[in-house]
C-alpha positions as CSV (number, residue, x, y, z in Angstrom):
1,M,-0.3,0.0,0.1
2,N,3.5,2.5,0.3
3,S,3.1,2.7,-3.8
4,Y,-0.8,4.0,-3.3
5,R,0.5,6.2,-0.3
6,Y,3.3,7.7,-3.0
7,R,1.2,7.5,-5.7
8,L,-0.9,10.0,-4.2
9,I,1.8,12.5,-2.1
10,V,4.5,12.5,-4.9
11,P,2.4,14.3,-7.6
12,L,0.6,16.1,-5.3
13,S,4.1,17.4,-3.9
14,L,5.7,18.3,-7.4
15,I,2.2,20.4,-8.2
16,I,2.9,22.4,-4.9
17,L,6.7,22.8,-5.9
18,V,5.9,23.8,-9.2
19,V,3.2,26.3,-8.4
20,L,5.9,27.7,-5.3
21,A,8.5,27.7,-7.7
22,G,6.0,29.6,-10.5
23,L,4.8,31.7,-7.6
24,G,8.7,32.6,-6.4
25,A,9.8,32.7,-9.7
26,L,7.1,36.0,-10.2
27,L,7.4,37.3,-6.9
28,G,10.9,38.0,-6.9
29,P,11.0,40.3,-9.7
30,F,8.4,42.2,-8.7
31,L,10.3,43.1,-5.5
32,Q,13.0,43.5,-7.2
33,D,11.7,46.0,-9.2
34,F,9.9,47.3,-6.7
35,Y,13.2,48.4,-4.1
36,Q,15.2,49.7,-7.6
37,N,12.2,52.1,-7.8
38,Q,12.5,53.3,-4.4
39,M,16.7,52.9,-4.8
40,F,15.6,55.1,-8.2
41,D,13.1,57.9,-5.6
42,R,16.2,58.2,-3.1
43,I,18.9,59.0,-6.3
44,E,16.8,61.7,-7.4
45,K,15.6,63.4,-4.6
46,E,19.4,62.6,-3.7
47,A,20.1,65.0,-6.7
48,D,17.7,67.4,-6.4
49,A,19.5,68.0,-2.9
50,A,22.4,68.4,-3.6
51,V,21.3,70.3,-6.7
52,Y,19.9,73.2,-4.1
53,V,23.5,73.2,-1.9
54,L,25.5,73.3,-4.7
55,E,23.5,76.0,-6.2
56,T,24.6,78.3,-3.9
57,V,28.3,77.6,-4.0
58,D,30.3,79.8,-6.6
59,P,31.7,77.7,-9.4
60,E,35.0,79.6,-10.4
61,D,36.3,78.6,-6.8
62,D,37.8,75.4,-7.6
63,A,38.2,75.1,-4.2
64,A,36.0,75.9,-2.7
65,F,33.7,74.0,-5.4
66,A,35.8,70.7,-5.3
67,E,35.3,70.5,-1.1
68,A,31.3,71.5,-1.5
69,V,31.1,68.5,-4.1
70,Q,33.3,66.1,-1.3
71,E,31.1,67.0,1.3
72,T,28.0,66.9,0.0
73,G,29.2,63.2,-1.5
74,N,29.9,62.1,2.1
75,R,26.5,63.3,3.5
76,L,24.5,61.8,0.9
77,D,27.4,58.4,1.1
78,A,27.4,58.5,-2.9
79,R,29.9,59.4,-5.8
80,L,28.4,63.2,-7.1
81,T,30.5,63.5,-10.5
82,I,30.2,67.8,-12.3
83,M,30.5,68.2,-15.8
84,L,30.0,70.6,-18.1
85,E,27.8,70.7,-21.2
86,D,30.1,69.0,-23.7
87,G,30.9,66.1,-20.7
88,T,34.6,67.4,-18.8
89,V,34.4,66.9,-15.6
90,T,35.4,70.3,-13.0
91,A,34.5,68.0,-10.0
92,D,34.1,64.2,-8.0
93,S,33.6,63.6,-4.7
94,D,35.3,60.3,-5.0
95,A,38.2,60.8,-7.9
96,D,40.7,62.9,-9.6
97,V,39.3,65.1,-12.2
98,E,42.6,65.2,-13.6
99,E,42.7,61.7,-14.3
100,M,39.3,61.4,-15.4
101,D,38.3,61.7,-19.1
102,N,35.8,62.9,-21.0
103,H,31.9,61.2,-19.9
104,L,29.7,63.0,-22.1
105,D,29.3,59.2,-24.0
106,R,28.2,57.6,-20.3
107,P,24.8,56.0,-20.9
108,E,23.9,57.7,-17.3
109,I,24.3,61.3,-19.1
110,Q,23.4,60.4,-22.8
111,G,19.8,58.9,-21.6
112,V,19.3,63.0,-20.1
113,D,18.0,64.1,-23.2
114,D,16.0,60.2,-23.9
115,G,14.0,60.6,-20.4
116,S,16.1,57.3,-19.1
117,P,18.7,58.9,-16.6
118,F,19.3,56.0,-14.5
119,E,21.7,53.4,-14.9
120,I,23.1,51.0,-12.6
121,R,26.9,49.2,-14.0
122,V,30.6,49.1,-12.8
123,S,32.4,52.3,-12.6
124,D,35.3,52.0,-14.9
125,T,37.1,55.2,-12.8
126,V,36.5,53.4,-9.4
127,N,35.7,49.8,-10.1
128,Q,32.1,49.4,-8.3
129,E,29.1,48.9,-9.2
130,L,26.9,51.8,-8.9
131,M,23.5,52.4,-9.8
132,Y,23.7,56.6,-11.6
133,Y,21.4,58.8,-12.1
134,A,22.1,62.0,-13.8
135,R,20.1,65.4,-14.6
136,P,20.6,69.4,-15.4
137,F,22.7,71.2,-13.4
138,T,23.0,75.0,-14.0
139,M,25.5,76.4,-12.2
140,Q,25.6,79.8,-9.8
141,N,27.7,81.7,-12.5
142,G,24.6,80.3,-15.4
143,E,27.1,77.7,-16.9
144,D,25.0,74.3,-17.9
145,G,26.5,70.9,-16.5
146,F,25.2,67.6,-15.8
147,L,25.0,66.4,-12.0
148,R,25.6,63.1,-11.6
149,L,24.5,61.0,-8.0
150,G,26.0,57.1,-7.7
151,L,25.2,55.2,-5.0
152,D,26.9,52.0,-3.7
153,M,25.1,49.4,-5.2
154,T,26.1,46.6,-2.6
155,E,23.7,47.3,-0.6
156,L,20.7,47.2,-3.3
157,N,22.2,43.4,-3.7
158,S,22.5,43.0,0.0
159,V,18.3,43.4,-0.4
160,Y,17.9,41.7,-3.3
161,Q,20.3,38.5,-1.9
162,N,17.5,38.6,1.1
163,V,15.0,38.8,-0.9
164,W,15.4,35.9,-2.9
165,L,16.7,33.8,1.0
166,L,13.2,34.9,2.3
167,L,11.5,33.9,-0.5
168,V,13.1,30.4,-0.5
169,V,13.0,30.1,2.8
170,S,9.1,31.0,3.2
171,F,7.9,28.5,0.1
172,F,10.0,26.0,1.7
173,A,8.5,26.2,4.6
174,A,5.3,26.7,3.4
175,F,6.1,23.2,1.3
176,L,6.8,21.5,3.7
177,V,4.0,22.5,5.9
178,I,1.5,21.0,2.8
179,V,3.6,18.2,2.3
180,I,2.8,17.4,5.9
181,F,-0.7,18.2,5.8
182,I,-0.8,16.0,2.7
183,T,1.0,13.0,4.4
184,K,-1.5,13.6,7.0
185,L,-4.6,13.5,5.2
186,T,-3.3,10.6,2.9
187,N,-2.6,8.2,5.6
188,Q,-5.7,9.6,7.2
189,L,-7.6,7.9,3.9
190,V,-4.8,4.9,3.1
191,R,-4.6,3.7,6.4
192,P,-7.7,2.0,6.4
193,I,-7.1,0.8,2.6
194,E,-3.8,-0.2,4.3
195,D,-5.0,-2.2,7.2
196,A,-8.1,-4.0,5.3
197,R,-5.5,-4.7,2.6
198,R,-3.5,-6.6,5.4
199,V,-5.9,-8.1,7.5
200,A,-7.2,-9.4,4.2
201,N,-4.1,-10.7,3.4
202,E,-4.1,-12.7,6.9
203,L,-7.0,-13.9,6.6
204,A,-6.0,-15.2,3.2
205,E,-3.1,-16.9,4.8
206,G,-5.2,-18.5,7.5
207,N,-4.7,-16.0,10.6
208,F,-8.4,-15.5,11.5
209,K,-7.6,-13.9,14.8
210,A,-6.4,-10.7,12.7
211,R,-8.7,-7.1,12.8
212,T,-8.8,-3.9,11.5
213,E,-9.6,-0.8,13.0
214,E,-12.8,0.6,11.8
215,G,-12.0,3.9,11.9
216,L,-15.1,6.5,10.8
217,H,-18.5,6.1,10.0
218,L,-17.3,7.0,6.1
219,E,-17.2,4.2,3.3
220,T,-13.6,3.0,4.5
221,G,-15.3,2.3,8.0
222,E,-18.4,0.6,6.1
223,L,-15.2,-2.0,4.8
224,N,-13.3,-2.4,7.5
225,R,-16.6,-3.4,9.7
226,S,-17.5,-6.0,6.9
227,I,-14.0,-7.5,6.9
228,N,-13.9,-7.6,11.3
229,V,-17.6,-9.3,10.4
230,L,-16.4,-11.7,8.2
231,A,-13.2,-12.6,9.9
232,E,-14.5,-13.5,13.4
233,N,-16.8,-15.5,11.3
234,L,-14.0,-17.0,9.6
235,Q,-12.7,-17.5,13.0
236,Q,-14.8,-19.0,15.0
237,I,-15.8,-21.9,11.5
238,T,-11.8,-22.3,11.7
239,N,-11.9,-22.7,15.4
240,T,-14.5,-25.3,15.2
241,Y,-13.1,-27.0,13.1
242,E,-9.2,-27.2,14.2
243,N,-11.4,-28.7,18.0
244,Q,-12.9,-31.4,16.0
245,Q,-9.9,-31.9,14.2
246,E,-7.7,-31.7,16.9
247,R,-9.9,-34.1,19.2
248,L,-9.9,-36.9,15.4
249,E,-6.2,-36.4,15.6
250,T,-5.6,-36.8,19.5
251,L,-7.9,-39.7,19.3
252,I,-6.3,-41.3,16.3
253,E,-3.0,-40.8,17.9
254,N,-3.5,-41.7,21.4
255,M,-5.5,-45.1,20.3
256,G,-3.5,-47.9,21.9
257,S,-3.9,-49.4,18.3
258,G,-2.5,-48.9,15.1
259,L,-4.5,-47.4,12.4
260,I,-3.7,-47.2,8.5
261,L,-5.5,-45.4,6.1
262,I,-5.8,-46.7,2.0
263,N,-7.2,-44.3,-0.3
264,D,-9.1,-46.0,-3.9
265,K,-5.4,-45.9,-5.8
266,G,-3.7,-47.8,-3.4
267,D,-2.1,-45.4,-1.5
268,I,-1.9,-45.1,2.6
269,T,-2.8,-41.9,3.4
270,L,-2.5,-41.9,7.4
271,M,-0.9,-43.6,10.4
272,N,-1.1,-43.5,13.8
273,R,1.9,-42.9,16.2
274,S,0.9,-47.2,17.4
275,S,1.8,-48.3,14.1
276,K,5.2,-47.5,14.4
277,D,4.8,-49.7,17.4
278,I,3.6,-52.3,15.8
279,F,5.6,-52.3,12.5
280,G,8.7,-51.7,14.4
281,E,9.7,-49.0,11.3
282,D,9.6,-45.4,10.4
283,T,6.3,-45.5,8.7
284,K,6.3,-41.7,8.5
285,S,8.1,-42.4,5.0
286,W,5.4,-44.4,4.3
287,R,2.6,-41.6,3.4
288,N,1.7,-41.5,-0.5
289,Q,3.1,-44.9,-1.0
290,L,1.6,-47.9,-2.6
291,Y,1.0,-49.7,0.3
292,Y,1.7,-53.0,-1.4
293,H,5.2,-51.0,-2.3
294,V,5.7,-50.8,1.9
295,I,4.4,-53.6,4.1
296,E,6.4,-56.1,3.6
297,H,3.5,-59.0,5.5
298,K,2.1,-60.5,2.9
299,K,-0.4,-61.7,5.2
300,I,-1.4,-58.6,5.7
301,V,-0.9,-57.6,1.8
302,Q,-3.6,-60.2,1.2
303,F,-6.0,-59.3,3.7
304,I,-6.2,-55.5,1.9
305,Q,-6.2,-56.7,-2.0
306,E,-9.3,-59.1,-0.6
307,L,-11.2,-56.1,1.7
308,F,-10.4,-54.5,-2.3
309,L,-12.1,-57.3,-3.8
310,T,-15.2,-57.8,-1.9
311,E,-15.5,-54.6,-0.5
312,E,-16.6,-55.8,3.1
313,A,-15.3,-55.6,6.4
314,G,-13.4,-58.0,7.7
315,R,-10.8,-59.6,10.6
316,R,-7.9,-61.8,10.8
317,H,-5.8,-63.3,13.4
318,M,-2.0,-62.7,12.7
319,K,1.5,-63.0,14.0
320,W,5.1,-61.8,12.9
321,P,8.3,-61.5,14.9
322,S,9.3,-58.5,16.4
323,G,13.7,-59.2,17.6
324,I,13.7,-62.2,19.9
325,Y,9.3,-62.2,20.1
326,I,6.9,-63.1,18.0
327,R,3.7,-60.7,18.5
328,H,-0.3,-61.5,17.6
329,F,-2.3,-59.1,16.3
330,D,-6.4,-59.0,15.9
331,V,-6.5,-57.3,12.5
332,H,-10.0,-55.6,11.5
333,G,-10.6,-54.0,8.1
334,A,-13.3,-51.9,6.7
335,P,-14.4,-50.4,3.1
336,I,-14.7,-46.9,3.3
337,I,-17.8,-46.0,0.6
338,G,-18.6,-42.8,0.2
339,A,-21.9,-41.0,-0.5
340,D,-22.3,-42.3,-4.3
341,A,-22.3,-45.3,-3.2
342,K,-17.9,-46.1,-4.8
343,L,-16.0,-47.2,-2.7
344,K,-12.9,-43.9,-1.5
345,G,-10.5,-46.6,0.1
346,I,-10.4,-48.7,3.5
347,V,-9.2,-48.5,7.0
348,L,-7.1,-51.2,9.3
349,V,-7.3,-51.2,12.9
350,F,-4.2,-53.6,14.3
351,H,-4.9,-54.7,17.8
352,D,-1.8,-56.1,19.8
353,I,-2.9,-59.0,21.5
354,T,0.4,-60.0,22.2
355,E,-0.1,-59.6,26.4
356,L,-3.6,-61.3,26.1
357,K,-1.8,-64.2,24.8
358,K,1.1,-64.2,26.6
359,L,-1.4,-64.3,29.6
360,E,-3.3,-67.0,28.4
361,Q,-0.4,-68.8,27.7
362,A,1.4,-68.0,31.3
363,R,-1.9,-69.0,32.8
364,K,-2.0,-72.7,30.9
365,D,1.9,-72.4,31.7
366,F,1.3,-72.1,35.6
367,V,-1.6,-74.2,35.6
368,A,1.1,-77.0,34.3
369,N,4.0,-76.2,36.4
370,V,1.3,-76.3,39.7
371,S,-0.1,-79.2,38.3
372,H,3.5,-80.7,37.6
373,E,5.7,-79.4,40.6
374,L,3.0,-80.8,42.7
375,K,2.5,-83.9,41.1
376,T,5.9,-85.2,41.9
377,P,5.8,-84.9,45.7
378,V,2.8,-85.9,46.2
379,T,3.3,-88.6,43.7
380,S,6.4,-90.0,45.8
381,L,4.9,-89.1,49.2
382,K,2.1,-91.8,47.9
383,G,4.6,-94.2,46.5
384,F,6.4,-94.3,49.9
385,T,4.1,-94.5,52.1
386,E,1.9,-97.4,49.7
387,T,5.2,-98.6,50.3
388,L,5.9,-98.9,54.2
389,L,2.1,-99.6,54.9
390,D,2.6,-103.3,51.8
391,G,5.5,-104.2,54.2
392,A,8.6,-102.2,54.0
393,M,7.7,-101.0,57.6
394,H,8.3,-103.4,59.3
395,E,12.3,-103.0,57.9
396,E,13.8,-100.7,59.9
397,A,17.0,-100.0,56.9
398,L,13.6,-99.3,54.5
399,R,11.6,-98.0,56.8
400,E,14.0,-95.2,57.9
401,K,15.1,-94.4,54.1
402,F,11.1,-94.0,52.9
403,L,10.3,-91.7,56.1
404,T,14.1,-89.7,54.9
405,I,12.6,-88.9,51.7
406,I,9.0,-88.7,52.9
407,A,10.8,-85.8,54.8
408,K,11.9,-84.3,51.9
409,E,9.7,-84.8,49.8
410,S,7.1,-82.5,52.3
411,E,10.0,-79.9,53.1
412,R,9.5,-79.0,49.0
413,L,6.0,-79.9,48.9
414,E,6.0,-76.7,51.9
415,G,8.6,-74.9,50.0
416,L,6.3,-74.8,46.9
417,I,2.8,-73.7,48.6
418,T,5.3,-71.2,51.2
419,D,6.3,-69.7,47.4
420,L,3.4,-69.4,45.7
421,L,1.5,-67.4,49.3
422,E,4.1,-65.1,49.5
423,L,4.4,-64.4,45.6
424,S,0.5,-64.0,46.3
425,R,0.7,-61.8,48.5
426,I,3.8,-59.5,46.8
427,E,1.5,-59.2,43.5
428,D,-1.8,-58.2,45.9
429,E,-2.8,-54.6,45.2
430,H,-2.3,-53.9,48.9
431,F,0.9,-55.1,49.7
432,Q,3.3,-52.2,51.0
433,L,6.9,-52.5,51.7
434,N,7.9,-51.2,55.4
435,I,9.9,-48.8,54.1
436,K,12.8,-47.7,56.4
437,Q,16.8,-46.9,55.1
438,V,18.7,-49.7,54.8
439,D,22.6,-50.3,55.5
440,V,23.3,-52.4,52.2
441,N,26.7,-53.5,53.6
442,T,25.8,-55.1,56.6
443,L,22.7,-56.6,54.6
444,I,25.0,-58.4,52.1
445,Y,27.4,-59.6,55.0
446,E,24.2,-61.1,57.0
447,V,23.3,-62.4,53.8
448,T,26.7,-64.2,52.5
449,T,27.3,-65.5,56.1
450,M,24.3,-67.0,55.6
451,L,24.9,-68.9,52.4
452,Q,28.6,-69.2,53.0
453,E,28.2,-73.0,54.1
454,K,26.4,-73.8,51.4
455,A,28.9,-72.3,49.1
456,A,32.0,-73.9,50.9
457,A,29.8,-77.1,50.5
458,K,30.8,-76.8,46.2
459,D,34.7,-75.3,47.4
460,M,33.0,-71.9,46.0
461,T,34.0,-68.1,47.2
462,L,32.1,-65.9,47.6
463,Q,33.5,-62.2,47.6
464,V,31.9,-59.3,49.1
465,E,33.0,-55.6,47.8
466,A,30.8,-53.3,48.5
467,E,31.4,-49.4,49.2
468,A,31.4,-48.0,52.8
469,S,28.3,-46.6,54.4
470,I,25.9,-47.9,51.3
471,A,22.4,-46.4,52.6
472,I,19.3,-46.3,50.6
473,D,15.5,-46.4,51.5
474,A,14.2,-49.9,51.7
475,D,12.2,-53.2,52.9
476,E,14.9,-54.4,55.2
477,Q,13.5,-58.3,55.2
478,R,12.1,-57.8,51.6
479,L,15.6,-56.5,50.2
480,K,16.8,-59.3,52.6
481,Q,14.9,-62.0,50.9
482,V,16.4,-60.3,47.1
483,L,19.5,-60.9,48.1
484,I,18.8,-64.7,49.6
485,N,17.5,-65.4,46.1
486,L,20.4,-64.0,44.2
487,I,22.7,-65.4,45.4
488,N,21.5,-69.1,46.4
489,N,20.5,-69.3,42.6
490,A,24.1,-68.0,41.9
491,V,25.4,-70.2,44.2
492,V,23.3,-73.6,42.2
493,Y,24.0,-72.9,39.1
494,T,27.7,-72.2,39.4
495,S,29.8,-75.6,39.2
496,A,31.7,-76.2,42.0
497,G,35.2,-74.0,42.4
498,G,33.6,-71.0,41.2
499,T,33.5,-67.4,42.4
500,I,30.5,-65.4,43.3
501,F,31.0,-61.5,43.6
502,V,29.1,-59.4,45.3
503,R,29.4,-55.3,44.5
504,A,27.4,-52.5,45.9
505,F,28.5,-49.3,45.2
506,Y,26.8,-45.8,43.8
507,E,27.1,-44.5,40.4
508,D,25.4,-41.7,38.3
509,H,23.3,-41.2,41.5
510,Q,22.2,-44.2,41.8
511,A,22.7,-47.4,44.6
512,V,23.7,-50.6,42.3
513,I,23.8,-54.1,43.9
514,E,25.1,-56.5,41.9
515,V,25.4,-60.5,41.8
516,Q,27.9,-61.7,39.3
517,D,29.0,-65.5,38.9
518,T,31.0,-67.8,37.0
519,G,28.6,-70.2,36.6
520,I,26.8,-71.7,33.3
521,G,25.1,-68.7,32.2
522,I,21.9,-68.2,30.3
523,A,21.1,-68.5,26.7
524,E,20.1,-64.8,25.0
525,K,16.4,-66.3,23.9
526,E,15.5,-67.7,27.5
527,I,16.8,-64.4,29.1
528,P,12.9,-62.7,29.0
529,R,11.6,-65.7,30.2
530,I,13.9,-66.7,33.6
531,F,11.4,-64.3,36.1
532,E,8.8,-66.2,34.7
533,R,6.9,-68.5,37.5
534,F,8.4,-72.1,37.0
535,Y,10.5,-71.6,34.8
536,R,14.2,-72.8,34.3
537,V,16.6,-72.3,32.8
538,D,18.7,-76.0,33.8
539,R,15.6,-78.1,35.5
540,A,16.9,-81.0,37.4
541,R,19.9,-78.5,38.6
542,S,17.2,-76.7,39.8
543,R,15.2,-79.4,41.1
544,N,18.1,-81.5,42.2
545,S,18.9,-78.4,44.8
546,G,14.9,-78.7,45.9
547,G,14.2,-74.7,43.9
548,T,11.0,-73.8,43.3
549,G,11.2,-72.2,40.1
550,L,9.7,-68.8,41.8
551,G,12.6,-67.4,43.3
552,L,13.4,-64.7,40.1
553,A,10.1,-64.4,40.1
554,I,9.5,-63.1,43.9
555,V,12.9,-60.9,43.3
556,K,11.5,-59.1,40.0
557,H,8.0,-58.7,41.6
558,L,10.2,-57.1,44.9
559,A,12.2,-55.3,42.9
560,E,9.0,-53.1,41.2
561,A,7.7,-52.6,44.6
562,H,10.9,-51.1,45.1
563,D,10.8,-48.9,42.2
564,A,14.0,-50.2,41.0
565,S,15.4,-51.1,38.3
566,L,16.6,-55.2,37.7
567,S,18.9,-56.4,35.1
568,V,20.4,-59.4,33.6
569,D,23.5,-59.3,31.7
570,S,25.1,-63.2,31.1
571,I,27.2,-64.7,28.4
572,P,26.7,-68.9,28.2
573,G,29.6,-70.9,29.5
574,E,31.3,-67.7,31.4
575,G,28.5,-66.7,34.2
576,T,26.3,-64.5,35.2
577,T,25.3,-60.8,36.3
578,F,22.0,-59.3,38.1
579,Q,22.0,-56.0,39.0
580,L,19.5,-54.1,41.3
581,R,19.9,-49.8,40.5
582,F,17.7,-47.7,43.1
583,D,17.2,-44.1,42.5
584,L,18.8,-41.6,45.4
585,E,17.0,-39.2,46.3
586,E,18.7,-35.6,45.6
587,E,19.3,-33.6,48.3
588,A,17.4,-30.0,48.4
């Protein structure tokens, strides 16, 4: 809009400038002529005064006459010259008459008879610009001649300069005032239009919060009010649309299931955040790509093709590997039919049912494992009891042997039931820890002392490496239970003569408890399952040791109850390291 403003201001300013310049060109010469005429009147009157004075002086007395001419010229501040009718100079107030030539040819002398006795020129005698005036002069002795009076033009030229300077300054000031006024008036006219244009551009760019000043009740004010009403309506419509869009996007992005939208041409047009987790790829690059170019799972591609062909909703159960795991999905697909009954695309929803499958499998495994674990000691108890009842009880050696086995199996059955009940209590939502400050070093020495005899039976070394004064907020008895299970496992799964390291130290604002053995180790594929109930890396070794298969499950749940992180690092044939990390509260 600046160009519009300039198109108004610049031409008007040029017109005003031309008018003022023309006025100055007319007024300057007029004032110059006025001051020149004033000078003509002045010099004419002063010449009359000089005639009046010199008529009383005898020209025959050269000295007196020259002195009178000199005195009169000084008083008039002008050059006074007296000459005879033939042009011979007889007296001059500013020059030596002896050195002066005949002045009859001077323009002012020639102009006496022509009626133009005024002349402005540079004097050859005094080398100054003078205004001359000449008139006839009859001397006292009756001899006719001329009296010429010359005024210095310096004063008049100074007046001319001041006049032009005054005109220039005045007109320039007037020009500035007028331009300022025009600019202000133009701004008042242009600003509403400029504001309307700005708001219109912002509305076109999508900024519906833009508003314009309505101003006066003129045409521009009505225009701006209409634009404001339009902007307000657009903003309301846009806000409604954005709110709906935001709700829809929030719903799509935060839904637990994966969502893929494919148009009728087979291009993927929409995917949510869960799709990235489901496929394990950067699905953002899939957008606007053909589905069969980017989706590698053939069953999904076949399902999509089936939906396009049948235009009917469908459902499939699918699974595919994700790392070392198998993930299960319940996939729903439905066609998108437009108002014209034509296919616009299809939508796929992927429900991750991996956890459900795991829970189902865990339930089956739990029932099977509990049944198996209970069946073994019960079968032993029943078998040896029946053997005793069949007559073995009468033989002292057999009776003692069988009763010892029955007692051992009873203890095993009791331990299994106790661990099951303990795990059930830990998993209960009302389970609470008795939190207090625990000295980790003292706790480690108590546990290692308890298990020292068991380790010594296998010729093992229990080595403790703990920093001084490590304290954490924890349930002492539960933490002790965790350490017993971890160290006991290390003893069970480490061959005779091995070493078990128990460490405690600070690292990265955390207290770390670490149990490392030199045992048989755990295969990478088995690590995710070692915390499951009844899962054993080496079933024969674990059962022979009297273990129930629930120890690490208890460790996992107690670590979670303490908000501690539990990690496992193992190399088959070299050993396993279990590490517990407790976050320390920062000092205020």
